[in-house]
N, C-alpha and C positions, 0 to 999 in steps of 0.2 A: 504494500499499500504505500509506504514512504517513498520507495523508488518511483512509483507511477506518479506520485504528487510532484516530486521534483522534476521528473521528466516532462510533465505537463507545463511546469513553470518555465522550463527552458524553451519549449515550443512557443509559449507566449512571448518570451523574450525575443525569440527569433522573428516573431511577427510584429516587431516594433513596440514592445511594452517592456522597458528596461526593468530588470529584476536582479539577476544574480551575478552581475559583472562588478568587478572592483573598479568603480568609476574613476577615483582619483589617479589610478595608475594605468588606465586603459586609453589607448588612442586607436580608433578604428582607422582604416585606410584613408578615408576621406572625410570622416566626421569625428568630432570630439565631444567629450562630456567634461565640463570644467566646474570644479567646486566653487561655489561663491557667486555663480551667475545663473540667471534664469534663462538658459538657452534651450532651444528646441532639441529634440532628440536627434542623434546622428542621422544623416541622410543615407549612409551606407552602413551596412550591418555585417558583423562577422559571420563566417560560415556556421551552419547549424552545429557541426562538429565542435568548433571552438566554443560555442555557447554551452553546449552539452558538458564539455570538460570544465568550463567555469562553474557550472552548477555542481558537478561532482566534487570539485575542489572545495567549494563553499561548504558542502555537507561534511566532507572529510575533515576540514579543519575544525569544525565544531565538535566532531567526534574524537579526533586525535588528541585535542586539548581537553577532552573530557567535560567540555561545557555541557554536552549531552553525555551522561546523564546527571552530572553533579548539579546543574542549575535547572535545566529544562529537559523533558523527555524526548523531544524531537527538535531538529534544527529549525530556525526561523524560515519564513518564506522568501526572504530577500535580503540584500545587504544594505545595512544602514550606514550612511556616510556621516563620519564623525571627524571634525577637524578642529584641532586646538589652535589658539593664537600662535603665530610663527609658522603656519602651515605644517604643524605636526599632526599627521593623520593616523588614525586608528586603522589597522589593516590585518585582521584575522590573526592576532596573536603576536604582532610585532612588539618589540620592547621599546617603551618610552621612559623617560626619566620623570620622577615625581615633579620636578620643577617645570617640566614642559606641560604637565597636565593640571597645573594648580588652578587654572581659571576655567570657567564654563565653556564648553566647546560649542561650535556650530554644528547642529545635527539636521540632516536632510535625508529624505528617503524617496525612492523611485520604485514603482510608478507613483505619480503624485497622489497625495492623500485624497480621500473622497471628501468633497466640500461639506457634505451634510453630516459627516462622521466626527467622532471625537476619539482621542488616543491617549494612551498611558505610556510614559517613557520612564525607564528605570536603569540605573547603573549600579551594579552590585558586585561584591567580591566574595567568592565562595571559599577563599583560602585564609580565613582569619582564625587564629593568628598565623597558621601556616598550612601549607597544603597537606602535610602528613597528619596533622592533628587539628582539623578545622572545627574546633568545638564552638566557635562563634558563627559558624556558617548560617546564613550569609551576612555580611556587614554591608549594608547598602549605603551608597554614597549620594544618591540623587533619585528622587521620586516625584514625578509631575503627572498629574491626571487632568482630564478635560481639555487636552490640547486641541484646538479647532482643526477642522480638516484642511485648512490652508497651511498648516505646518508651523504656525507662529507659536513657539513654545512659551514666549513671554506672556501670552494670554492664557496659558494654562494655569491650574491650581496647584501650587507647589506644596506638596506634603512634607518633603525632606529637602532642605536646601543643599546645593552642590558643595561637596567636600572632595578635594583631590585625593590621589593615591598617596598613602603614607604608610607603607608596610614597615613593621618593626624590623629592627637589626637582626641579622642572621636568621631570617625566616624565608629566604630564598625568593623566587618569583612568585608574585600573586597574579591571578587572572582578573581582569576588570571587564565586566560584561555589560554591554548596552543591549536592551531589549525594548522593542516598541510593539504595543498591543492595540488593536481596535477595540472600542467600547461599543458592542452591538446594541446595547440598550440606551445609548445616549449618555447625558451627563451623569456623573457619579456623585453621590452624597456619601463621602467617606467618613468613617468615625475614627480614623487614625489620628494619632497625635502630630501636630505640626512641629517639625524638627529644624532647629536652628543650625547654621554652619559654625556656630561658636561653641558647640559642645558635641561630645560623641555619645551622649546618652540616647538610648532607644534605637540604635543603629543595628546592633548585633542580633543574631538569631532570627533573622528575616528570611522569608522565602517568597521570591517573586512568583513562583508557581502557585503557592497557596494564596497569595494576594490575588492573582489573576482568577483563581477559582472562586474566591469569596466574592469578587465583584463581577463575576461572569464576563470576563474579558474574552477576547478571541482565543479559541482552544490552542491555537498555534501563534507564536509572535509573528507579526507581519514583517518585521525586519530585526536585524541584529548585527552586532559586531563586537570585537574585543581586543584588548591589548594586554601586555604584561608589564609589570614594573617591580622593582626591588628597592630596598633602602638606599638612600643617598644622603649627602650632607644637608640637603634641603629639608629632609623630613622633620627634624626637631623644631623648625620654625612652624610647621603645621601643628605639631603637638602643642606649642605654646598658644596658637590660635584656638585650640580645642580645650585649653585650660588643663593640660595634663602633660606629663613628661615621657609617656610611653604608651604602647598598646593602641595606637591608632592604626587603621588598616587602609 
């Protein structure tokens, strides 16, 4: 079933509906997709074989990095574009420095959101405090609901303000996962606490899968992406922002 679903998506992609291609890194022969610009889709499309391979690689990366099943049971339907200031792009498990991801990124998804729909966006870390003993899984860094279909995240309802990656010393690489869900039933009235970016309270032992089930979000994320990061000398600065000296993630 999963293979058929992703194969169907690649067929849709080949029929001029962008989905499973790594947009920031892809140049087709005569058409381009550029992050940060509202450009029309490319006029020339890659061969169906290339599109199918892109879909297979997308699924493979989510499974090889064990985002499936550690965070979600099946891969998202498409690739989420996530770009931090300085053109630092999230790309299916690439390694970024905590200082590079300290500020809120620009997030876009293709195909364009449905204008009448609403969406939920989450960034979560399943490796808290470390991948071998993730007793705080998941530690979520960002949670926004009721994002309008035009993709304007600023108009969404922020449940948890953005906190950058800050893995503790000697805990290795952490995975930071972005997931976007559609809200089939329209606007959400959430009973979750509103969390500030000045404290780490209430962030741990979260589950985006359980959250999506609680609020009846789309059964499969409509888009996703992830990067990895480990401790650096910038991390203590973020700890001070959170009012603590260790154990931010």
